[in-house]
Biopython code that builds the backbone (N, CA, C, O; Angstrom):
import numpy as np
from Bio.PDB.StructureBuilder import StructureBuilder

atoms = [
    (1, "MET", "N", (223.945, 205.435, 72.506)),
    (1, "MET", "CA", (223.003, 206.516, 72.354)),
    (1, "MET", "C", (223.702, 207.776, 71.832)),
    (1, "MET", "O", (223.095, 208.570, 71.114)),
    (2, "LYS", "N", (224.963, 207.956, 72.188)),
    (2, "LYS", "CA", (225.708, 209.129, 71.729)),
    (2, "LYS", "C", (225.815, 209.161, 70.216)),
    (2, "LYS", "O", (225.759, 210.228, 69.605)),
    (3, "LYS", "N", (225.970, 207.981, 69.608)),
    (3, "LYS", "CA", (226.125, 207.898, 68.167)),
    (3, "LYS", "C", (224.884, 208.441, 67.467)),
    (3, "LYS", "O", (224.977, 209.192, 66.496)),
    (4, "LYS", "N", (223.737, 208.050, 67.975)),
    (4, "LYS", "CA", (222.489, 208.508, 67.382)),
    (4, "LYS", "C", (222.314, 210.017, 67.586)),
    (4, "LYS", "O", (221.850, 210.718, 66.687)),
    (5, "GLU", "N", (222.685, 210.512, 68.768)),
    (5, "GLU", "CA", (222.576, 211.947, 69.047)),
    (5, "GLU", "C", (223.495, 212.753, 68.139)),
    (5, "GLU", "O", (223.109, 213.819, 67.661)),
    (6, "ASN", "N", (224.699, 212.262, 67.898)),
    (6, "ASN", "CA", (225.627, 212.972, 67.020)),
    (6, "ASN", "C", (225.112, 213.018, 65.591)),
    (6, "ASN", "O", (225.292, 214.020, 64.899)),
    (7, "LYS", "N", (224.475, 211.945, 65.144)),
    (7, "LYS", "CA", (223.908, 211.951, 63.789)),
    (7, "LYS", "C", (222.756, 212.931, 63.689)),
    (7, "LYS", "O", (222.603, 213.611, 62.674)),
    (8, "ILE", "N", (221.950, 213.008, 64.728)),
    (8, "ILE", "CA", (220.832, 213.957, 64.726)),
    (8, "ILE", "C", (221.361, 215.390, 64.719)),
    (8, "ILE", "O", (220.855, 216.243, 63.991)),
    (9, "ILE", "N", (222.377, 215.645, 65.532)),
    (9, "ILE", "CA", (222.955, 216.986, 65.581)),
    (9, "ILE", "C", (223.570, 217.346, 64.230)),
    (9, "ILE", "O", (223.402, 218.470, 63.756)),
    (10, "ALA", "N", (224.272, 216.418, 63.614)),
    (10, "ALA", "CA", (224.877, 216.672, 62.308)),
    (10, "ALA", "C", (223.803, 216.958, 61.264)),
    (10, "ALA", "O", (223.968, 217.849, 60.431)),
    (11, "THR", "N", (222.712, 216.213, 61.306)),
    (11, "THR", "CA", (221.615, 216.441, 60.368)),
    (11, "THR", "C", (220.999, 217.820, 60.570)),
    (11, "THR", "O", (220.656, 218.495, 59.599)),
    (12, "LEU", "N", (220.859, 218.235, 61.808)),
    (12, "LEU", "CA", (220.320, 219.567, 62.078)),
    (12, "LEU", "C", (221.268, 220.657, 61.574)),
    (12, "LEU", "O", (220.821, 221.681, 61.059)),
    (13, "TYR", "N", (222.567, 220.437, 61.721)),
    (13, "TYR", "CA", (223.526, 221.399, 61.173)),
    (13, "TYR", "C", (223.394, 221.481, 59.657)),
    (13, "TYR", "O", (223.438, 222.573, 59.089)),
    (14, "TYR", "N", (223.232, 220.339, 59.000)),
    (14, "TYR", "CA", (223.082, 220.345, 57.545)),
    (14, "TYR", "C", (221.789, 221.033, 57.112)),
    (14, "TYR", "O", (221.778, 221.762, 56.120)),
    (15, "LEU", "N", (220.708, 220.808, 57.843)),
    (15, "LEU", "CA", (219.453, 221.479, 57.516)),
    (15, "LEU", "C", (219.566, 222.989, 57.709)),
    (15, "LEU", "O", (219.018, 223.759, 56.921)),
    (16, "THR", "N", (220.267, 223.408, 58.743)),
    (16, "THR", "CA", (220.489, 224.828, 58.964)),
    (16, "THR", "C", (221.314, 225.422, 57.826)),
    (16, "THR", "O", (221.042, 226.533, 57.371)),
    (17, "ALA", "N", (222.307, 224.691, 57.374)),
    (17, "ALA", "CA", (223.131, 225.162, 56.258)),
    (17, "ALA", "C", (222.283, 225.325, 54.998)),
    (17, "ALA", "O", (222.452, 226.291, 54.253)),
    (18, "ILE", "N", (221.379, 224.386, 54.762)),
    (18, "ILE", "CA", (220.504, 224.490, 53.596)),
    (18, "ILE", "C", (219.643, 225.741, 53.692)),
    (18, "ILE", "O", (219.436, 226.430, 52.692)),
    (19, "CYS", "N", (219.140, 226.040, 54.884)),
    (19, "CYS", "CA", (218.339, 227.255, 55.069)),
    (19, "CYS", "C", (219.164, 228.508, 54.773)),
    (19, "CYS", "O", (218.676, 229.441, 54.135)),
    (20, "PHE", "N", (220.408, 228.527, 55.235)),
    (20, "PHE", "CA", (221.276, 229.666, 54.945)),
    (20, "PHE", "C", (221.548, 229.783, 53.448)),
    (20, "PHE", "O", (221.581, 230.890, 52.911)),
    (21, "TYR", "N", (221.744, 228.654, 52.771)),
    (21, "TYR", "CA", (222.004, 228.693, 51.331)),
    (21, "TYR", "C", (220.777, 229.174, 50.553)),
    (21, "TYR", "O", (220.912, 229.916, 49.580)),
    (22, "VAL", "N", (219.593, 228.759, 50.973)),
    (22, "VAL", "CA", (218.375, 229.229, 50.302)),
    (22, "VAL", "C", (218.230, 230.736, 50.489)),
    (22, "VAL", "O", (217.875, 231.454, 49.554)),
    (23, "THR", "N", (218.506, 231.206, 51.697)),
    (23, "THR", "CA", (218.447, 232.647, 51.962)),
    (23, "THR", "C", (219.479, 233.385, 51.120)),
    (23, "THR", "O", (219.210, 234.478, 50.620)),
    (24, "MET", "N", (220.650, 232.796, 50.963)),
    (24, "MET", "CA", (221.691, 233.393, 50.139)),
    (24, "MET", "C", (221.228, 233.537, 48.693)),
    (24, "MET", "O", (221.455, 234.572, 48.065)),
    (25, "ILE", "N", (220.586, 232.514, 48.172)),
    (25, "ILE", "CA", (220.098, 232.558, 46.793)),
    (25, "ILE", "C", (219.064, 233.672, 46.633)),
    (25, "ILE", "O", (219.061, 234.388, 45.632)),
    (26, "ILE", "N", (218.200, 233.809, 47.617)),
    (26, "ILE", "CA", (217.189, 234.867, 47.565)),
    (26, "ILE", "C", (217.859, 236.239, 47.539)),
    (26, "ILE", "O", (217.458, 237.113, 46.771)),
    (27, "TYR", "N", (218.873, 236.425, 48.372)),
    (27, "TYR", "CA", (219.574, 237.707, 48.387)),
    (27, "TYR", "C", (220.314, 237.955, 47.072)),
    (27, "TYR", "O", (220.347, 239.092, 46.601)),
    (28, "PHE", "N", (220.906, 236.924, 46.469)),
    (28, "PHE", "CA", (221.580, 237.106, 45.185)),
    (28, "PHE", "C", (220.588, 237.499, 44.098)),
    (28, "PHE", "O", (220.898, 238.334, 43.248)),
    (29, "VAL", "N", (219.411, 236.909, 44.116)),
    (29, "VAL", "CA", (218.399, 237.242, 43.111)),
    (29, "VAL", "C", (217.941, 238.692, 43.277)),
    (29, "VAL", "O", (217.658, 239.379, 42.295)),
    (30, "ASN", "N", (217.871, 239.150, 44.531)),
    (30, "ASN", "CA", (217.443, 240.520, 44.804)),
    (30, "ASN", "C", (218.588, 241.524, 44.708)),
    (30, "ASN", "O", (218.415, 242.688, 45.071)),
    (31, "LYS", "N", (219.749, 241.096, 44.226)),
    (31, "LYS", "CA", (220.919, 241.943, 44.012)),
    (31, "LYS", "C", (221.477, 242.557, 45.297)),
    (31, "LYS", "O", (222.062, 243.639, 45.256)),
    (32, "ASP", "N", (221.308, 241.894, 46.415)),
    (32, "ASP", "CA", (221.885, 242.351, 47.678)),
    (32, "ASP", "C", (223.079, 241.451, 47.984)),
    (32, "ASP", "O", (222.993, 240.536, 48.803)),
    (33, "ASN", "N", (224.195, 241.731, 47.308)),
    (33, "ASN", "CA", (225.344, 240.833, 47.357)),
    (33, "ASN", "C", (226.040, 240.799, 48.715)),
    (33, "ASN", "O", (226.595, 239.768, 49.095)),
    (34, "ASN", "N", (226.019, 241.908, 49.449)),
    (34, "ASN", "CA", (226.702, 241.927, 50.746)),
    (34, "ASN", "C", (226.076, 240.923, 51.709)),
    (34, "ASN", "O", (226.788, 240.153, 52.354)),
    (35, "ASN", "N", (224.768, 240.928, 51.807)),
    (35, "ASN", "CA", (224.102, 239.979, 52.697)),
    (35, "ASN", "C", (224.211, 238.551, 52.168)),
    (35, "ASN", "O", (224.280, 237.605, 52.953)),
    (36, "ALA", "N", (224.226, 238.389, 50.861)),
    (36, "ALA", "CA", (224.336, 237.056, 50.274)),
    (36, "ALA", "C", (225.659, 236.405, 50.649)),
    (36, "ALA", "O", (225.707, 235.211, 50.945)),
    (37, "VAL", "N", (226.726, 237.184, 50.637)),
    (37, "VAL", "CA", (228.039, 236.639, 50.985)),
    (37, "VAL", "C", (228.071, 236.224, 52.459)),
    (37, "VAL", "O", (228.666, 235.204, 52.809)),
    (38, "VAL", "N", (227.435, 237.012, 53.309)),
    (38, "VAL", "CA", (227.378, 236.667, 54.733)),
    (38, "VAL", "C", (226.662, 235.339, 54.924)),
    (38, "VAL", "O", (227.135, 234.484, 55.672)),
    (39, "PHE", "N", (225.521, 235.155, 54.253)),
    (39, "PHE", "CA", (224.771, 233.911, 54.399)),
    (39, "PHE", "C", (225.492, 232.737, 53.742)),
    (39, "PHE", "O", (225.338, 231.599, 54.185)),
    (40, "LEU", "N", (226.267, 232.988, 52.707)),
    (40, "LEU", "CA", (227.094, 231.930, 52.117)),
    (40, "LEU", "C", (228.125, 231.441, 53.129)),
    (40, "LEU", "O", (228.329, 230.237, 53.288)),
    (41, "CYS", "N", (228.766, 232.375, 53.805)),
    (41, "CYS", "CA", (229.768, 232.009, 54.820)),
    (41, "CYS", "C", (229.130, 231.264, 55.990)),
    (41, "CYS", "O", (229.674, 230.270, 56.472)),
    (42, "LEU", "N", (227.981, 231.745, 56.442)),
    (42, "LEU", "CA", (227.300, 231.060, 57.544)),
    (42, "LEU", "C", (226.888, 229.640, 57.157)),
    (42, "LEU", "O", (227.025, 228.715, 57.958)),
    (43, "GLY", "N", (226.389, 229.467, 55.950)),
    (43, "GLY", "CA", (226.023, 228.131, 55.487)),
    (43, "GLY", "C", (227.228, 227.202, 55.444)),
    (43, "GLY", "O", (227.137, 226.032, 55.814)),
    (44, "SER", "N", (228.341, 227.729, 54.995)),
    (44, "SER", "CA", (229.559, 226.915, 54.922)),
    (44, "SER", "C", (230.054, 226.518, 56.312)),
    (44, "SER", "O", (230.547, 225.408, 56.509)),
    (45, "VAL", "N", (229.919, 227.425, 57.263)),
    (45, "VAL", "CA", (230.321, 227.111, 58.642)),
    (45, "VAL", "C", (229.475, 225.968, 59.195)),
    (45, "VAL", "O", (229.998, 225.068, 59.852)),
    (46, "PHE", "N", (228.180, 226.002, 58.933)),
    (46, "PHE", "CA", (227.320, 224.948, 59.451)),
    (46, "PHE", "C", (227.557, 223.615, 58.742)),
    (46, "PHE", "O", (227.367, 222.562, 59.351)),
    (47, "VAL", "N", (227.964, 223.632, 57.485)),
    (47, "VAL", "CA", (228.341, 222.379, 56.817)),
    (47, "VAL", "C", (229.587, 221.798, 57.484)),
    (47, "VAL", "O", (229.676, 220.589, 57.694)),
    (48, "CYS", "N", (230.540, 222.657, 57.814)),
    (48, "CYS", "CA", (231.753, 222.195, 58.504)),
    (48, "CYS", "C", (231.435, 221.627, 59.885)),
    (48, "CYS", "O", (231.982, 220.597, 60.278)),
    (49, "LEU", "N", (230.554, 222.297, 60.614)),
    (49, "LEU", "CA", (230.180, 221.796, 61.937)),
    (49, "LEU", "C", (229.492, 220.434, 61.842)),
    (49, "LEU", "O", (229.730, 219.558, 62.674)),
    (50, "GLY", "N", (228.650, 220.257, 60.842)),
    (50, "GLY", "CA", (227.998, 218.957, 60.654)),
    (50, "GLY", "C", (228.998, 217.861, 60.347)),
    (50, "GLY", "O", (228.867, 216.739, 60.836)),
    (51, "SER", "N", (229.990, 218.180, 59.544)),
    (51, "SER", "CA", (230.985, 217.157, 59.213)),
    (51, "SER", "C", (231.858, 216.822, 60.422)),
    (51, "SER", "O", (232.326, 215.691, 60.554)),
    (52, "VAL", "N", (232.078, 217.796, 61.300)),
    (52, "VAL", "CA", (232.859, 217.532, 62.515)),
    (52, "VAL", "C", (232.117, 216.534, 63.399)),
    (52, "VAL", "O", (232.731, 215.624, 63.956)),
    (53, "TYR", "N", (230.808, 216.697, 63.532)),
    (53, "TYR", "CA", (230.056, 215.766, 64.365)),
    (53, "TYR", "C", (230.031, 214.366, 63.762)),
    (53, "TYR", "O", (230.070, 213.383, 64.502)),
    (54, "LEU", "N", (229.968, 214.253, 62.444)),
    (54, "LEU", "CA", (230.013, 212.923, 61.839)),
    (54, "LEU", "C", (231.400, 212.306, 61.968)),
    (54, "LEU", "O", (231.533, 211.090, 62.103)),
    (55, "LYS", "N", (232.420, 213.138, 61.928)),
    (55, "LYS", "CA", (233.782, 212.630, 62.061)),
    (55, "LYS", "C", (234.042, 212.102, 63.468)),
    (55, "LYS", "O", (234.811, 211.158, 63.649)),
    (56, "LYS", "N", (233.395, 212.717, 64.472)),
    (56, "LYS", "CA", (233.539, 212.235, 65.849)),
    (56, "LYS", "C", (233.067, 210.796, 65.961)),
    (56, "LYS", "O", (233.696, 209.980, 66.634)),
    (57, "ASP", "N", (231.950, 210.484, 65.295)),
    (57, "ASP", "CA", (231.435, 209.115, 65.336)),
    (57, "ASP", "C", (232.428, 208.140, 64.725)),
    (57, "ASP", "O", (232.638, 207.055, 65.268)),
    (58, "LYS", "N", (233.041, 208.504, 63.613)),
    (58, "LYS", "CA", (233.970, 207.610, 62.947)),
    (58, "LYS", "C", (235.215, 207.371, 63.800)),
    (58, "LYS", "O", (235.712, 206.247, 63.879)),
    (59, "LYS", "N", (235.718, 208.437, 64.442)),
    (59, "LYS", "CA", (236.911, 208.277, 65.275)),
    (59, "LYS", "C", (236.622, 207.378, 66.474)),
    (59, "LYS", "O", (237.444, 206.535, 66.835)),
    (60, "LYS", "N", (235.457, 207.558, 67.091)),
    (60, "LYS", "CA", (235.110, 206.719, 68.236)),
    (60, "LYS", "C", (234.957, 205.268, 67.813)),
    (60, "LYS", "O", (235.376, 204.358, 68.528)),
    (61, "LYS", "N", (234.354, 205.053, 66.644)),
    (61, "LYS", "CA", (234.146, 203.696, 66.151)),
    (61, "LYS", "C", (235.496, 203.045, 65.848)),
    (61, "LYS", "O", (235.697, 201.879, 66.189)),
    (62, "GLU", "N", (236.424, 203.766, 65.215)),
    (62, "GLU", "CA", (237.746, 203.207, 64.909)),
    (62, "GLU", "C", (238.512, 202.906, 66.186)),
    (62, "GLU", "O", (239.212, 201.898, 66.274)),
    (63, "HIS", "N", (238.377, 203.782, 67.174)),
    (63, "HIS", "CA", (239.082, 203.577, 68.434)),
    (63, "HIS", "C", (238.573, 202.313, 69.145)),
    (63, "HIS", "O", (239.358, 201.570, 69.734)),
    (64, "LYS", "N", (237.268, 202.079, 69.086)),
    (64, "LYS", "CA", (236.701, 200.879, 69.710)),
    (64, "LYS", "C", (237.143, 199.623, 68.967)),
    (64, "LYS", "O", (237.379, 198.592, 69.596)),
    (65, "LEU", "N", (237.258, 199.689, 67.650)),
    (65, "LEU", "CA", (237.676, 198.516, 66.877)),
    (65, "LEU", "C", (239.133, 198.161, 67.156)),
    (65, "LEU", "O", (239.499, 196.985, 67.142)),
    (66, "GLN", "N", (239.957, 199.160, 67.406)),
    (66, "GLN", "CA", (241.367, 198.902, 67.670)),
    (66, "GLN", "C", (241.590, 198.325, 69.063)),
    (66, "GLN", "O", (242.569, 197.610, 69.279)),
    (67, "SER", "N", (240.720, 198.616, 69.992)),
    (67, "SER", "CA", (240.901, 198.142, 71.369)),
    (67, "SER", "C", (240.557, 196.684, 71.520)),
    (67, "SER", "O", (240.657, 196.136, 72.618)),
]
sb = StructureBuilder()
sb.init_structure("model")
sb.init_model(0)
sb.init_chain("A")
sb.init_seg("    ")
for serial, (resi, resn, name, xyz) in enumerate(atoms, 1):
    if name == "N":
        sb.init_residue(resn, " ", resi, " ")
    sb.init_atom(name, np.array(xyz, "f"), 0.0, 1.0, " ", f" {name:<3s}", serial, name[0])
structure = sb.get_structure()
């Protein structure tokens, strides 16, 4: 069950990152570069968090295969 929960959490992180990126694009179009950079950084952080959760699944799976 943990595997499925981690995939759901990772997907939610990716969806949040997409929302931040869309907001960033809106700010860039409106010439508000300071806020756009902040939302770019936040989106990137959430992409990293999503990849960490997917990596946890792979490490657990490899550890079980080795045992």
